[in-house]
FIGU-135805 format. One record per residue: residue in one letter; x, y, z of N, C-alpha, C in turn. Coordinates in steps of 0.1 Angstrom, whole numbers, plus 5000, padded with zeros to 4 digits. Atoms other than C-alpha are relative to their C-alpha. Example, Ala and Ser with C-alpha at 12.3 -4.5 7.8 and 13.67 -1.06 7.14 Angstrom:
BEGIN
A500949885000512349555078500950125000S499149895000513749895071499250115008
! end
This chain:
BEGIN
M498850095000170442571496500950074995T498650005003173942611487500649944991N499950135011175442501456500849865005N498650084994178342291481498949904999L500150114993175542141496498949964988L500850075007173142081463501049884991S499250115006176541911448500149895007Y499950144995176741681477498649914997R501550105002172941591473500349894987L500150055016173541491436500949905004F499450055004176841331441499849905014A500450034986175241141473499149864991V501350125007172240981449501149944990L499450055012174740941417501149875008G499250074999176940751438499549855004I500750105002174440521454499649934989F500250085009172840431425501049944988S499250095009176040311405500649865012L499750134993176240081437499349924995F501150094999173039911426500649934988C500350045006173839841396501449874998V499550125000174739491396500449904989D499850025011176139271367499249815002V500350095003173838981366500349864998G499850045011174638881338501049904996A498850074999177838771349500149865004Q500050164995176438431364499549924993T500550105003175338131354499149935007P501850094995171637961369500849915003K500950134998170937661382499649944985G500550055012170737441348500350064987G499449925013172737621329500050104990V500749875005170837901315500750115003E499749884994172538171308499550134999N501449864999171538501318500750114991S499949875012172538771292499150014990G501449975006169838951271499250055004P501149934995166839071274499850005015C500050024986165339131312499049964998A501249984995163038981328499649975013S500149934988161639101360498949945009R501150014989159039041393499850075006M500549834992157339311402498949935017I500550034988156339261441499550105005D500549894993154639601457501250124989G499249935007156039811426501649995001R498850044996159539651434500549904986Q499350115010161139481402501749985008A498550114998164339221406499949964985C499750035016165739211369500949884999F498850065001167438921357500349924986N499850005015169038901324500149854990L500750155005167838601301500849994989S499750005017168738441267499150024998P501549945006166338561242499449884993D501050095005165838181233498750015005V501350074988163238221265499150044991F501349975005161038401238500149974989K499550005016161938241205499049844999S500450154999160437891220498349994994P501550015006156937781204498550055010V500950014987154137891223498749895002P501050055003151937591232498550095004R501149935008148137651227499249875006T500750054993145437491244498549954988A500650095006142237231225499450194992D500549935008140437551216500850104996G498949955007143937761200499650115008H499149884988144638011230501249965003P498850044991148038021244499949935007D499450064988149037831269500550015016L499249944987149038021306500549915013A499550074990149137741326501349975007G498950044991151937681351500650115006M499949924984154137801380501350124992W499849855008155338161366501250025013N498749964991159038271385500650115005G499249885000160038571375501049934992A498750085012163238391359500749865001M499550114997164538081352501349985015G498550054991167137901380500050085004I499749924990167138151406500449945011T499550074988168838041434500350085013E499249924983169638181475500850104993A498649934998172838291465499950134990S500349945011171638441431499250175004L500549934998169138631446500250135014T499149874996171338841470500350124996H499649905010172439011441499250094994T501449935008169039171430499450095010I500449844986168539361465500550134999A499749915006168739681458499850105015A499049884991171039851483501449935000R498749984996174539881488500249835008E498850184994176739501492498749914997G501450105000173039371485499249895011S500150024982172639371524498650045004F501949954998168839381537500650145010V500049964989170839591564499750154996N500649865005170539931541498750024989F500950075010167739771520499050145003E501049905000164940031533500750194996R499149915007167140331526500550014989D499050015008169140281499498649964983Y501250035014165740121480499450144997T500449905003164140451484500550104994V499649915009166140661467500249954986L500450075015165740401433499050044999R501650035003161940361438499250194999R500649915001161740731439500550134985M499649975009163640791408499549934986N501050035013161040611387498950125001Q501549914994158440881380498849944988N501350125006155740601360499350005015R500749984985153240741390498650014995P501249975004149640751387499750195001L500449894999148641151383499150055001Y501449924989146341321405499750134994K500149844994144341601403500350065009P499749964991144941851420499750015015Q500550024990142841851444500549895012Y499150144992144741521458501150015002W498949994996147741621458500850005011D499549974987148141741492500149825007T500450104989146741431506500849854992V499050095008148941161482501250055003R498949894995151741411494500549925014E499950024987151041331531499549865006L500050144999150140951526501149955000D498550045008153540921509501549995014Q499149964983155341061543499349965011E500650104990153040891566500449835000G500450155002153340571550500049865011N499850114990154640331579498750055009D500850064991151440451597498350004993S501250015005149040501570499749914988D499650115010150140221544498749855004P500350094992147539961551500549825000Q499650114998149239681538501449985014F498950024990151739781568499349915018R500950064985148839651592499349864993G500150125003148539341573498349984992M501150045010145339411547500549994990P499350035014145739311514499950144993E499649935009147439451486499150044995G501649935014144039451462501049974986V499449995010144339491428500250164995P498850085007146739611410501549945013R498749984990149539631440500549895003M499450164999149539231440500949954995G498750015012151439241408499449864993P500450085007151338921385499649905006P500150134993149938541394501749944998I498950135000153238281404499749924992K500850115000150538011395498550054989I501549955005147938031366499649844992I500950115005145237721360498850054987Q501049925012143437751326499149915001L500750075005140237631323499350004987P500649975013137637641295498850105006T500949864995135637901312499950085015E499349954988137438021340501649985003M498550015000141138091348500250035014V499949984987142538071384501050025003F498649894996145338311398500649995014F499149984987147938251424500850055003Y499249935002149638481439501449965014L498650014995153138511458499650015019N500449974986151238681490499449875007P500650144986149638451519498549994993D501150105003146838211506499250074992T500849885009145638501476499849934987Y501150045014143338391448499550054995R501149945009141438491421499349914991V500150065009139138341404499150044986I500349915013138438481367498949964994P501350095005135038351349500650054984T499949975018135638351307499049964993D501350035007132238271298499350104996G500449895003131638581289498750085005R500749924989129138711316500550144996P500349865001128539051316500450025015H499749994986130039271350498450005010T500949964997127339281376499350165003P500449895001125539621379500550105008D499549914989127039931398498949965015E500950014985123839921423499849905008K499950094996124339581429501449935006L499150044996128139521432500250095010E499349924988129739601465501749974997G498749995004133339691463500949915012T499050084991136139461479501250044993W498849935000139939491479500049944981R499850055009140039271447499350044983G501249955008136939391430499849814990E500450095009134739211403501049964983S498450045015137539001372499149934991L500050125011136238861341501450024990G499350045007137938741317500349974982H499950005015138938751279500849994991W499350005006140538691250500050094989E500249875012141738961223501649964994G499250065005144038751200500849955009D499350064990146638571218500450055015S499749894990146738861248498549905009F500649974990144738741279499550145006V500849894997142539031292499249955015V500850014994141339071325499450165003D500049865001139339361333498650055012T500550004982138239431371499150155001V500349885000136039671385498949975018G500750014982133639691419500849965016F499250024991136539791440499350115015N500249934993136439951476501050095006S498949845006138640301485500849975010S499250064987140440101514501749974993S498450015006144040021491500450054998W499149905010146640171476500349914990I499750015016147740101440501650005002C498550004996151540161451500550085010I499449994988153740241479500050135002E500149834997153740621475499050134999G501449964995150540681490498850044989C501349975010148440611458499149975003I501050094996145440571468498950034985H501150035010142040511444499050025008S501350034998138340531444499549874997E501050085005135340321441499949974985N500850025020135440401403500749934994M499250095012138540231396499749944993H500450085010138940031366501549954994V499050035005141539821360500549874990I499850085006142839631331501649934999E498650074999145539341331499949954986R499950075010146839211300501149925000L499250105004148538871296500549944989T499350025016151038801265500549854999R498950135000152538461265500550024987K499150025012156038491241501349875002G499250124998157838151240499549975015N500650024988157938091276500050105013T500549854996157438421289498450065001I501449935001154538591296500050195005A500549844994153839001297499350045003Y501450004989151839121324500150164999D500449845004150739501311498950055013V500749974990149039671340499350194992T500649885004146239991329499450035011V501049984994144340171357499750104995D500649885001141940441352499250045015D500950004990140040571378499650194999P500149915002138440901366499750165006E500249884986137241071402501450015001M498549954998141141071408500850044991F499150015012143041061376500450134989L500249885010143741341353500249924990K499450125010144841001328500249915005P499750164992144540641331501649995000W498850044996147940511345500449874997A499350125005150040271327501249905009M499050014994151840071346501749924994D499050035007155739961338500049824999T500150185006155539581319501049975013T499550124997156239291340500549894995T500050105008158139011322500049855011M499750144988157538611340500549944992V499450105006159338341329499649865008I501050124994157537981333501349895007N498950094995159237751357500149864994P500050155009160737401340499449935006D500450114994160037221368498349934999P501550085000156537001362499449985014K500350054982156436931402499850115006A500049914989156637291414498550005001V501849964997153537411435500950115009P500049904988153637721456500150025013D499149974987155137771490499250035007E501250004991152637701523500850115004S499749854992152138091537499849985014L500450034983152638111574499050094999P500549884998150338291594500250165002Y499549865002150338681592499850025015Q500149994989151438811627501050145001E499649865000152039191635501050025010R498849964998155839241645500450155003D499449885005157039551631499950175008V500449854996155339861641499850105007S499449984987155639901673501550025006H498549974998159739911664500350144990F499949945011159440171634500950135015V499649874992161540471647500350104989T500249895011161540701612499449944992K500749975013159440761583500449934988E499950095012161140541559499849855000H500850145005159740271541500349934987H499450065012160740051516498850004990
! end
């Protein structure tokens, strides 16, 4: 490869990257909350939309339930005061347009080096699945995203003996017992897309321990497969009106070491009447129109 071609490609990448640096902090969202300071984000399939927030959202007193634990109940939207107009500025594409999204966001996504570290015998498989994602990604065929790819919940119901998580994905929920029961023995546990999740408190952090997966899902869009022995730990820590959502994925069969995903910060919806939107039935209409291997 010539030096001129290398220079051209580097310039192109840097040029695209500079176009994505949008000053969301210059906006004042509905409700008068100034967007400046720490960043709140929502992760969907590994994609994060970032919103600058007032530090005050982290300083509010943490409400607690009768048993003394932080109250995680509520709608968690990712950022306060997001409007349809502000959302157009968070799309990772030139001019905030969906027209360039598939191609442009792929450049940014591949700059993030925080990915699972596989054992050498799986490198070729992961690379091939990544390259053939339009045909291989189970999500592209309407299959469940599974844990942890489904990301954090958008609504939490907190009860004395269980947590209920609701998700942005169509009519997806998880009921997480917190009554101290142990996991089902491996020989009796049938693998599923979301596994068997049990919850407990470690100080002020709510921890979800999940095992019992099938091997059909991906954990990220880059062909990130896993075995049935995957073990996922999710940690939700409330700070003021936010929740820090941290995930660690371990798969001793495929990984060289556990993978710590990027932290997602959620912000509570201040509207007490807010409820999740109804999901429309799934109907696949895209696959037959794919003309390249580009995928978001």
